[in-house]
N, C-alpha and C positions, 0 to 999 in steps of 0.2 A: 646452388642445388635447392630444390623445393623442400620445405620442411614437412613434418609428419601431418600437420593439420591441413596444409595445402593439398597434399596427396589424398588425404581422406576426403576432402571436399571435391577436388577436381576429378579424381579417378573413380571414387566410389559413391559420391553424392550424399555424404553425411556431414553434419555440422559439428558433431561432438562424438567423443569416444564413449563406448560402453564400459561398464565396470571391468577393471582388470586389463583392458586393452593397452592403455597408455603405459602402465607399469611394465608390461611385458615388452612393449616396443622400446621403451627407454633402456631397459636392461640389455636387450640385444644390441642396440646402438652404442651402449657403453661397454660392450665386449664381454658381458656376463651371460652364462648359460641360463636357460629358463625351463622350468617344468610347470606347465599350465594345465590345470584341470578345470575346464569350463563347459557347461552343458551345451548341448546342441542348440544352435540359434544364438549363442552368446557372442559370436564373432571371432572365433579362434583364428581363422585364416588370416584376418587382417593383422593379427599380432606378428606374423612373420612376412606377410606379403608387402606391407609398407616398409619395414626395414630392408627387405630385399631390393626394393626400388631405390633406396637411398645409399646402400653400401656399394662399393666398387665390385665389379666382377659378377659372376653367376652363382646364385644361391641354388643349392640342391635340396629338393623336397622328396623324402622317401615316403611313399604312399602305398598301401597294400593292394589296391584294386584298380583295374583299368578304368572302370566306370567313374571312380572318384577322380582320377587324373583328368579324364576327358572333361568332366563337369567343371573342375577347377580351372583348367586351361581355357576352356570356352568362355567362362565368365571373365577371366582376366583379359583375354583378347578383346571381348566386348567392351571392356573398360579402358582399352588402349594400352594394355600392358604387354610387354614382350615375354610370352611364356610358351613353353613347349613340353612335350612328354616323349619318353622313349619306352615303348612296350610292343607287344606282339600284334596289336591292332593296326599298326602302321603298314602301309603298302611299301614295297621296295623304294618307290619314287619318293614317298613321304619321308621315309627313313633317311634317304640321302639328303633331302632338302633340310631336314632337321639337323643332321650332322653338319651340313654346310653353315646353317644359321649359328650353331654353337661355335664352330671354329672361327666364324667371322665376328663373334662378339655380339650377335643379334639376339641373344637369349638372356634374360635376367633371372627367370625362374625356370628350372628344369625339374620336372617330376619324373621319378623313376621308381620301379618296384624294388624291394629289398633283394629279391632273387637275382636281379641284374648286377648287384654289387658283388655277388659270388661268382658270376660267370666271366666278367671282364672288367677291365679298367674303365672308369668313368671317362667319357670324352670331355676334353677341356678346350677352351678357346685357344687360338693359335699363340696368344701371348703367354700361355701356360700359367696364368694367374690362378692360384688355388681358390676354391670356393670360400668366401668369407663367412658363410653361414650354412649349416646343414640342419634341416628340420626333419623331425620324425613325427609324422602324423599317425593318429590311432596308436599312440605309444603304449597303450595297455597291452598290445599284442606281444610285447617282449616278456611278459610275466606268465608263468604257468599257473599262477593263482588267479589270473584274470579269466574272463569268459571267452576270449578269442585268441588263445596263445598260438603263435606262429614261430616255428623254429628258425625261419630265415631272419627274424628280427634279432636273434642272438649274434649275428655276424656284423651288425651295424656298428658296434663299438670299435671293433678292429678296423673297419673301413675308415671311421672318423680319425682314429689314432694314426692311421697311415698317411693322412694328409698333413703336409708340412707347409706353413705352420698350422697347428691344429685350429680348425674353424670354431667359431661360436656355435653352440649346439642348443637347439630348442626342441623340447618334447611336448607334444600336445595330445590331449585326450578329453573325451566328454565324460567318461565313467571310470572311476578307479577308487577302490577302497583304500584305507591307509596302508594296508599290507602291499597292495599293488603299486601304490605311489612310491613306497620304499624300494620295491623291485625295479621300477623304472629308473630311478636315480642311480642305483647301484649297477644294474646291468648295462646301462648306456654310458656309465662312467662320467656322469655329469659333474662338473667342477663347481662346487659351492653355488648351485643354481638358485636363482630367485624363484620361490614357489608362489605361483599365482593360483588362487582358488576363489572363484566368485560365488560358490554355492551351487548346489544341484537343483534348487527349486526353479521351476518354470511356471509362474502363476497363470499363464495363458492356457495351460493344459488341464483339462478336466479328466480325472481318473475315476474309473468305475469298475466294480467287480459284479458280474451277474452269475447266478447259479441256476441256469435254466434247466427244466426237465427235458427240453428238446433244443439242442444247440442250433440245428438247422433252422428251426422256426424262429429262434431268437435272432439269428443273424439276418434272416430275411426281414423280420420286423424292423430291426435297426436300419437296414439299408433302404427300406421302402421309400422314404422321402428324400433319399440322397443320391439319386441316379446320376445327377449332374456333378456331384462333388467327387474329388479325388481322394482315394484312400487305399490302405493296405490291409489285407487279412492274412495274418500269420498262422500257419499250421505246423504241427510238430513233425509230421511225416510226409513223404512224397505222395503216399496213397491218399492222405487227407486233402492235400493240395488238389490233386486230380479230381477228387469227388466234389469238393466245394466249388472248384472252378466249373465243373460240368453243371452243377446245380444253378450257379449264378448266370451262366450263359443261357441255360434253359429258361430262366426267369427274365431274360431280356436285358441283363446288365452288360455294358461294354467292359469285358473282363479279360485279363491276361493271367498267365501262370508262370511260375519260376521255381525250379528246383534242380539239383545236380543231376537228376536222371534224364533231363532233356538234352537234345543235341545242342551244341554250341550255337548254331545258327538260330535255332528257335529261341533260346534264352536271350540272345542279343536282340532279336526282332521283338520279342515280348517286352523286354526292358525298354527299348526305344519307344514302343507303342505307349507305354505308361508315361515315360518321361516327356514325350511329345504330346501328351493329352489325347492321343487317339483312343486310348482305353482309360477309363476312369478308375477301375479297381484292379489291383494286383493281388493275386492269391499266391503265397510263397512260403517256403521254409526260411529258416534264418540264413540261408545262403544268399538271400537277397537283402540289399539295403545299406551295408556299410559304405558310407561315403556318397550315397545318393542324395545329392544336394537339391532336391525338389522342394521348392518353397511352399507350394500350395496343397500339401497333403492335409486334408481336413479331418481325417480320422485314421486311427490305427486300431484294428480289432485283433485281439489274440484269440483265435478259435480254440487253441489249446494253451495251457499254462507252460511258459518256458521253464528251463532248468534252474534259473537263478535270477535274482533281482537285477543284477548288472545287465544281463541280456535283455530282460524285460524293459528296463529303463531306456537302454539305448534304442531298442526297436520301437518302443512307444514314442520316444523322443523324435522320431522322424516326422511326426505330426507338428504342424504349427511352427515351422522353422522361421517364418517371417514375422512371428509375434502374434499372429491371428489366433483367436480362440479355436481350440481343436479338442477332439475327444480321444481318449485312450481307454478302451474297454476290454476287459478280460472276461471271457466266457469260461467259467471254471467248472470242472467236474472232478470228483475224487479219482476217477480213472486216469487223469493226467499224471497223478503222482506215480502210479505204477508204470506208465509209459516212460516217464523220465528216469525212473530207477533203472529200467531196462536199457535206456539209451546211455546212461552214465556207466553202467556195468560193462557195456559193450564198446565203450570208447577206447580206441587204440592208445590214446595218450595216458589213460589212467590204468590200463590193464595190468601193468607191472609195477605200479606205484601205490601201495596201500594208503600212504599218507594223503596223496592227491585224491584217491577214491573217497576217503573219509571226508576230505575237505569239500568235494563236490556234492556229497550227500548232505552235508551240513548246509550248503548253499541252497539245495533243493528244499530243505526243511524251512529255511527262512522265507523262501518264495511261497511255500504252502501256508505259512503263518500270515503272510500278506494277503493271500487269496481268501482265507477262511476267517480272519479276524474281523472285529467290528470297530476297531479304533480308526482314527483318521488315516486314510491310505497314504497321504503325503507325509504325515508324521512318521509312519512306519518306514517309508522308503528313505527319507532323509536321515533318520536315525541309523539305518543300515549303513549309509555312507559316512557315518561318523560325525554328522552334524547334530546340533542341538536345536531342533525346531521349537517354536513356542508351544506350550502345553495346550492352548486352545486349538480347536480344529481349524482346518484351512477354509472350510465353507465351500470348497470347489472339488469335492469328491463324493462318490455315492454314499459313503458312510456318514459324512458330515451332513448330507442332504436327506438322510433317513432319520425318521423320528424313532428314538430308542426309549425303552423303559428299563429300569434296573430291576432284574428279576433274581429272586433267591433260588439258586439251582442246587443248593446243598443236598437235598434229598435225592434229586436226580443223579448228582455226582456220586453219592454213596452207592446207589444201585448199580451204576456203570462200573465203578471201581470194584464193587463186590463181584460183579460178573467176571471181570478180568482175573480177580483173585481166585474164584472158584474154578475157573479154567486152568489156572496155574497149578492148583491142587491135583488136577487130573493130568498134569504134564501136557496140557493143550494150550495153544495160543492161536488166535485168529485175527484177521483184519477188521476194520471198522464195520464193514457190511455185515459180517457174521455176528458181531457183537450186537448190532441193532436188531438183527433177526431173532437172536436168542431172547433179548429183553422184550421184544414185542410178541413173543410166543409163536413164531413161525413154525410150521410143520413141514418145511421143505425136506427133500430127500437127504440132504447132507446132515441136517440136524438130527434126523432120526437115525441115520447110519452111525453117527458118533455118540448116540445116546444123550445128546445135549438137552433133550426135552425132560430129562430127569434132574437137571440142575435146579437148585432151590430158587435161582433167580430167573428161571425160564418163565416168560410171560408177565413179569412184575411191572412192565411198562407197556402193557398191551394197548392201553388207551392213548398213548403218546404218538405224536407225528414222527415219522422216521427221520425227516429232515432236522427236526428240533433235537432229537437224540444225537444225531451225527454232529450237529453244531456244538452240543455240550461236550462230546468226545474231543472235538478239535480244540475247544476251550481248555479242557483238562490237559491235553498234550502241550498246548502253547504255554500253559502255566507250570509244566513240569510235574503235574500230579500223575500223569500217565506218560508213557514214552512209545514212540513208533520205532520198532526194531526190525532189522532185516534188510535185504538187498532188493531183489526184484519184486518180492511180495511182502511188504512190511506188515508186521503184526503189532497189536497193541499189548504193551507190557506195563507192569506196575512201575510208577515213578517214585522219586524220592519224597515228594511232598504229600503222598496219599494218606499217611497215617493220621495227620491232624484232621483230615476231613472225615475219615472213618470213625475216629474216636470223639468226634463232635467238638474238637478244640477250635475248629475254624469253620466259619460259614462262608460260602462262596456266592458272589453276586456277579451276574453276567448281563451285559447289555443285549437286549433282544429287540428286534424291530416290532413296533406297535402294529397291531392288525388294523388295516384301513383299506378303504376302497381303492381299486387300481387307479393310478393317476398317470399323467404323462411323465415319461422319464425325464429326469433333470437335464440330461444331455440334449434331448430333443427340444426342451422348452427354451433353450438358449438360442435357438435358431429363428430366423425370420420365417414368415409363412412360405416364402419361395424356396427355403432351404439354403439360402445364401448367408454365409457368415459375414455380417456387416461390420462387426466391431473388431477391435484388436486389443489384445492385452496391454499393448504399449501405447495406446492412443487415448486421448481424452475426449475426442468428439463422440457425440451420441450417434446411435445407429441412424437416426432420421436425417442426419446432416449429409449423407452420401446419396448421390443420384444413381440409383441402381440401373436405370436405362442406359446412362452414359457408361457405367461400369461394363455392361455387356457389350456395348459398342467398342470400347477400348480392348476388351478381351478378344473380340473378333479381329481387330486390327493387329493385335499382338500375335495371334495365331497365324495370320496371313504372313507377317514378317518372318516369324520363326520358321514357317514352312519354306519360305523362299531362301532363307539362310541356312536351312538344315541344322537348326539348333533347338533345344527345348524352349518352350515359351518363356519360362522364368529367367532364361539367360537374357532375353530382351528386357523385360521388366518383371519384377515380382508382383504378386497380388497386392501386397501392401503399398507398392509404388502406384499401382493403378487406383487403389482406393484413395490415396493422397491426391492424385490428379482430380478425382471426382469431387473431392471436398474443396480443393483450392480453385479448380477450374482456371488455370493460368491462361493469360491472353498473349503473352510475349515470351520470347526465349529467356529473358532474364527471370521472369516469374516461373517459367517451367524449370529452370535450373534449381529453384528452391524446393522442388518436389523431392521427397525422400528417395534416395537411390539413383538420382540423376546426376552423373558426373559429366565432365566436359565431353568425353568421347561419345557417350550416349546422347547427350544434347545435340551434338553435331550430326550424329547418325540417324537418330529417330525423332528429334524434337519437332521438326516441322510437320511430320505425318500425324503425330499425336495432337499437336496444336490444332491442325485442321479438323480432326475428328471432334475435338472439344468445341471448336467454334461452330461446327455444323449443328451441334446439340442446342445451341442457344436460340 
């Protein structure tokens, strides 16, 4: 039997394991359960795919989405592995053939949805050998405290316990807080599992928060030089998806859309257009993306702020899966908070559970702190997931790349807190916008109607910029000096720490961006003039060492092969594999086999065609 390193090399084309992979593989092969939390792009799939090829019998992989199953199975088959899936996308003929393959022992990895476990007994090979291994992908879906709870996942533990002898169990996810990790182990009834946690940080991703006055203009500005690059634009509502999609199509972008309000056929067609690179931009709600194993996503833009950091990190993490540098940009507006409050309050899962409702509102509060704060974005995110990042900034986020100066905002803070206090004396409370209007001396109809222009604090910050006042309010809420209260329409209230500020026992210092001339955005400056991302976060070669003309030729060849085989282009080879070919310029099959991601099956299937293309370039 081939050992794990031989399978890694011959099937998947890699010479060494990434952090955490070997420990998880050894644990499974040794008969011990595994709970692995590894970020997108860290290679979770290999942790169970390699043991599945080494263990006797058929491994069962429980996966939440049809698209995820299809991608995984296509990739495995391209690597010469016997894999199959059972779901509603199969035609009757395909279903019968898959069942025959299973019964004949021709399937090593079978992907199924959790709902199928509820409906019928799982098909087994004719020898009735029980699965040696059951894998739960996207395992965070089992916890109601996670961001993507699915009731069908609660049936998985009973399914596993019904298999005799009980199989080894592996649970894998990219995002889970300590509370969710505890839920995964308990609800899936894992037995003394090995806990593998490689850290959430992905250095190849650049994180940025923008607070544009005009979101549409900001999105178009960002995309202007990226028409040939693949990316996702996430919106919080179906209406926003339709509006942004219409705008981008009108501006000449090859753009698709995806949300639950579309017909099934259109969703499938649009998803395939994006996966097969017929469309470069996908505009979607969070209904799109889980398990989309598309390796060449260069950017993920959040047109609206998500409800929690877990959702944001998983959605943003769909960029740069192959280790290439990629951008994760959030276009923030204060209105996003109100929209998310409304969505949380109307969620069927939280409607009858006050504790869960309060929990989800706290998650939204943490997401808002991420969007409005000025500390290192990566530090804020990793701290949320329970990690202890270094105190120094990461240098690869918009806050770290912005020049700040320490400003004494004590006087401004007192004025703001006084405004909230004066309103409280009148049994009134308002949101941030109204607070700003009062302090700046607005004479709008609402202020006159409530007599707020008679407050002693009305107009005491008339010379201040509204954005700066709002920034100080966010700073005070983040620090607990003020609080945001309420459900659908949060209002600003007095916080526990305000007395020390009012009584001058404490001075407050806040980092504020230095005023400077407009410069090129950090995310754009990291690109080559052509817009092509030449480098990779996991590669040591400089950008200049890659032949970009050859890269385009190989992409065209890959697209031709993918079209002929009816698979996404990245199933043939990832972008990182093409870049490695361009740097190495192999001349023989043995040299080609050393390219990252080239295993024996792909060498035999595609090697000569790509070698010919490389030779013609010489």
